[in-house]
N, C-alpha and C positions, 0 to 999 in steps of 0.2 A: 803710390798713386800715379800721377802723370806730371810731366814737365810743363808747367803752365806757360813758360816762355815759348816753348816749341808749339804748344797749342795755339797761342796767340799769333805766331808766324803763319799759321794756316789761314788766317783771316786778314786779307790784304787791307780792308777798310780800317782795321784797328790801327794802322800806321798813319791814318789821316790826322791832320790838325784842324781844329775848329776854332775860329777866331784867334789863330796863332798859338793855340794851346793843344797839347796832346788830347785826342778824343777819348772821352770816357763814355762808353755807350751802355746805358742801363735802361733801355726801353725795349727789352727783349720780350716782354709780354705782348707788345704790339707787333713786333716783327724781329726775328733774329737775323744776324748778319750771315754771310755765306762763305764757307771755306773754299780755298782754291780748288779743292777736289770737285766741288759742285760746279764751280765756274768752268773748270776744264771739261767736265762731262757735257755741259750744254754747248760749249764752244766746239768740242769735238764732233758732236752730232751735226751741227751746222756745217762744219768743214768737210766731214767725211761720210756722213750717213743719211742726211735728211731727205725724206720724201714722205708723201702721205701714206698712211698705214692701211693694212687689212685688204685693200682692194687691188693692189698692184701686184703683177707677176714679175716685175723687173727687179734687178739686184738691190737697188737702193730702198725700194718699198719693202722688200723682204727683210732687209737688214734693220730698217727702222721699226718694222712690226715686231721683230724679235726682241729688240731693245725695249720697246713699249710693254710687251707682254712679260718680259723678264722683270720690269719694274713692278708690275702687278704682283708677281710672285714675291718680290722683295718686301712689299707692303704686307702681304699675307703672312710671311714668316715673322716680320717685325712685331706684328700685333697678335701673332699666334692664332690666326683664323684657321678654320678647318679646311677651307678650299679657296682657290683663286677665284672661283665663281662668286664668292661672297664679297669681293672687293670691287667697288664701283669708283672709277676716277671722276672727280667733280672739280669745280673751281675752288672749293674750300668748304669749311665746316658750314658756312651759311647756306650754300646750295644744297649740301647734304641734308640739313634739317628741313629745308623747303621740299626736297624730294620726298622725304619720309612723310611730311605733313600732307602732301598732295597725292602721292601714289599709294601710301599705306593707310593713313588714318582717315582721309576724307571719305572714302567709300563706306567706312564702317561707323562713322561718327554721326550721331543723330541729335535732334533737339533734346535738351536736358542732360545730355552726356557731359562728361568732365574730362579735362586734360590737367594733369597735375605737374606743376613745375615748382621752382623754388624762388625765394626772394632775392637770391644772389645771382640769378642768371644774367648772362650777357644778352643784350637786346636781340642778338641773332637766335637765341633760344627762348625768346618771348614772343616777338612780333609774328613769326609764321604761325604759331599756335593761336595767337590772339586773332589774327585774320581769319583763320580757319574756324575758330569758335564763333566769330561774328557771322560768318557765312552759313554755318550749320545750326545757329542758335544753341550752341553748346556753352559750357562755362569753363573758365580758367580758374583752377584752384591753386593755392600757393602754400608751400611749406615755409613757415616764417623763420626769420633770423633771430638768434640769440645775440646778446650785446657783444660777446667776444668774436663774433663772426662765424660761429658754427650754426648749422641748421638745427632747429628744434625737432629732432626725429622722434621725440616722445609722442608727438601729435600724428605721426604717420599712420598708425592703425586706424585712427578715426577718419583720416583723409582718404584712405584707400577704400572707397565705397564701391559698390557694384556698378556705379555709373562711370567710374574712371576707365577710359579706354586706352590711355597711354600715360606713362610717367617719363618726363624728360628733364634731366638734371645735369649740372656741370660736375665734372670729376674734380676740377681744381678751379677756384675762383680767380679770374684775371685781375681783380682789384683788391681782394682781401688775402689772397694766397691760400685760403682754406682748402684743404684736401678733404673731400667728403667721403663718408663711409658708404660708398656706392654699393658695396657687396651686400650690406644690410638692407639698403633700399631695394635692390634687385630681388633679394630673397623674399622680402615681405610682399613685394608686388607680385612676384611669380606665384606665391602661395594663394593668390587670388586670381591667377591667370591673367595678370595685367602685364603687357610688354613694356620694356624700358629702353629708352634711348639715353646714351651717355655722351655728353659733349666733352670730347677729349682734346679740344683745341689747345688748352694749357698743359694738361698732364702729359701729352705725348712726348714732350722734350725733356721731362724732368724725372720720370721713373718708368720702369718697365710696364708694358701693357700686355695682358693676356686676356683676350676677349672671351675665350672659352672658359677660363677659370672664373672670370667675372660673371659669366653666364648672361651677359646683356643681349638684347635683341638687335640693337643698333649701336654703332660707335662711330663718331664723326671726328675728323681733324683736318687742319690746314697745313700745307707744306711750309708756308713761310714762317710758321711758328717753330719749325724744327730744322732750320738752316737750309731749307730748300727754296726754290723760286716761288714767287707769288703766283696766284692764279691756278694753283693745283692743290688738290686735297683728296681725301678718300672717305667713302662711306663703307663701313662694314655692316652687312645685314645678314641675318641667318638665311640660308638657302631657301627654306620653306616660305619665308616671307617674300623674298624676291620673286619666286615663281608665281605667287598669287597676285603680285602688284602689277598694275598697268604702268606703262612708261610715263614719266613726268614730261618729257619733251619728244616731239617727233622730228624725223629728219633722216639724213643719210646714215648708213651703217648700223642702224638699230632695227633693220628690217630683214626678212628673208624674201618676201615677195610682195609686190605692190601692184594693184590694179585700181581703177577708178571706183570699183565696187567694194574692194576690201584690201586691207593690209595685214600681212602675217608678220608678227614681230620676231625679231632675232631671239636666240637663247640668251640666258644670263651669262655674264654680266652685261653683254653688249646691248641689250634692249634698253638700257638706261644711259647709254653714251651716244647720244645723237650728234651727228656732224663731226667735222674734223676736230679731234681733241687737242689738248695742250700736250703735244708729244714731247717737246723739250722739257716741259714742266714735270712730267711723269719720270723722265730719265734723270732730271736733276733731283727729284724727290728720292729716287732709288739711291742715287749717289750720296745724298745727305744721310739716309738711314744706314747705309753701309759705313759711312764715316763715323756716325754715332756708335754703331755696333763695335767698330774697331777701337774707339776710345774706351767704350765700356760704360753702359748705363749705371751699373752698380758704383763705379768710380765717380761718375758724374753726380749721382745722388749724394754720395758722401761729401764731395767737395762743395756742392751747392748748399748743403745743410750747414757746413762750416761757415760759408760766406753769410748765410742768413743769420746765424747766431751772432756772428761778429758784427754785422751791420745793425742788428736789433739792439745789441748792447751799446754800440756807439751812439745810435740815435736817441736812445732812452736817457742819455746824459745831457741832452740839449734841453735847456729850460724852455717851456712853452710849446714843446713839440708833443703832439698826441698821435699815437699809432692808431690806425683804423684797421682792425682785424688782428686779433691776438689769439686766435685758436691755437691749441697746443700742437695740432697736426697741420703744418703749413708747408707750402712750396716757397721758393725763393723770391717772393713778392712782398714788398713793404710799402704800404700806403700811409701817408701821414698828413696832418694839418699843422700849421704853425700859427700860434696865437697872433692875431693882428695883421697877418700877411696873407694876401690872396694867392692861391696856388699858381696862377698864371704869372704873377710877379716873381715867385720862386723859380719857376721854369725859365723865365727870361734872364734872370741874373745868373742862374746856373749855366745856361747856354753860353753866356759870355766867358764863363770859366772852362768851356770846352766839354761840359757835362750834358749829355742827352738824357733827360728824364721825361716822363709823361705827366701832364697835368690836365685835369678835367674830370668828367664823370666816368670815363673809361667805358662808355656804352653800358653802364650799369646804373642808370638813374634811380631805380628803386632802392639800391643800396645807399645812395646819397640821401634819398628821402628818409630812409630808416634812421640814419645817423644825424639827420637834420643839418646837413652840410651841402654846399653847392658843388664842391669838387675836392679832390685830394691831389697831392703830389705823389707819384708812384715811382719807386726804384725797383726795377725787376732785373734780377741777377741771373747770370748763367755761367757755364763752366769756363768761359774765357775771361770772366771778370776776376779781379784780384782784391785782396785786403787793402793794398796800397790805394787802389781806386776808391774804396769805401772811406778811407782816411781823407782823401781829397774831397769826396762828397760831403763828409761831416764838416770839414773846414769851410766848404762853400755855404752850407746851411748857416754856420755862424756868421759868415760874411753877409748873407741875406739879412740876418737879424740886425747887424750893424747898420747896413745901408737903409733899412726900412724903419729903423728906430725902435 
């Protein structure tokens, strides 16, 4: 496998102390920490190569442009897209979903049409569709949750009516850890000529992605979930969709010719990247993807599954602790409630022990409503976490119980 101690040395922030205690960072579903390699890539750009891209003929502009476009190629290869033209740089998964909603779906959505999502979606994969449905007098349809945190896909054939114009589902739940059978969803939707968007914000860092093998129409993810800077992400979209879509935003660099009478848009992917982009973010993203590739996603998957199994076993021994999300196919996310203790109190006490967990509804309020709970405590693990840290977290949960009676 890999040397976990050497891996941890790649992440400077893991040497930090919180309230005088060694930091245990298990809030990775919210944002991952950054390896030195990514920090160095961004720093090197600013020190040696930075200039605005695409429009300059001078040395620095040409160098920055080459790095930026190389980053696009890195993303393409990482998710196995067919062409660099199918990779659009965005601020994150949220912007990517909004882009698809407004550029692709809005022109073809009419009154009475339907958009199919699931009960486990992050708010970012609910609200843009909800806003569009309200504007177009369309309907939002929901694939319901089963009690263990899986989607009830037995209902899918009935939900995929001729009125459905798009299916948008998460690959992996940020609050339940459930890994959805998106291949089956895509296959069933495509049998009815319905396009599918996959929210890969969580899945991108935890197992290999092949958008061509999945056969999805759109795939979105955020860089900060996969050890890259915040404010950068990518939209994969099939070339034929991008060619037919109008730009989501107007501005510089997304045009070929402009007059007061008419604007001629640039070719793809550039017609969807208005204005000066997050150059350093794209380069940091490429560095993060190269880092993950060097470690090896197959190794990461195996190690994180070991951590998940170990943490689940440990937490299940705590009296009064109830796991929320027990699907058999899960990523390394564990959410729980503790009898008689509010999650915010758990988070506050754990913070004093140096442990960074996430408490709240995790931008998945429909999930909380399903389980009739206000919030959960979430421990989200990644490949720089250890079993020793899980032991410390378990001890902290017992301390919470003692302090809260």
